[in-house]
C-alpha angles and dihedrals in degrees: 000000000000110000097187096106091045092049092052089052090048091051091051090049092048090054089055092046088054091053090049091050092049096046107039112004121047101003097152105349100095102042144061116354094003094051090051093052092047090048092052088052090051090051094056095267102302143060142151123269087245092057091048092049091051093048094046092040091226132123122272091246091058090050091051090053092049091048091049089054094046094046090052087055093048095245096121142023126210124207125187129217113257090220097045117025088194092066112083136177121205122211130189118237130222085255090052092049089052093050089051088050094052091046094049088047090055092050094051093046090055092044091051088050089056093046091050091050087055094049131224099297099042093043088054092048093047091053092046090052094044088052091053090047091051089057094048116109115182117225109247099022111255089239090059095051119112122226112254 
């Protein structure tokens, strides 16, 4: 079977889904300050600026600006090594953890609204298909393919 027409329909639908996600769904929750705070929680509450920069794939000066803003809000605390003042450790505060909890609660609430809109059967099918897609590994990986 030739899947080209289905692929074209999927691509069009994925573009529509991207617009939905941007406009209603994950507007600010998964980038910038929120991403950084969620990363710290995932890392057990602390990380170095270098680890954060690598995870977010942004420059160290951008991380410094984010950390300054988060520190001002009381969401993180930085400590510096006594032997090397350039080495810093970033820790999430209880205020930062509460911010993450509220952010994640909002994501879950909006996701529940989408699943409720779909109904029981379609929401179960969506989760089943998403699980299958999460297990898919292109051969070769898409990033390794050459342009024709």
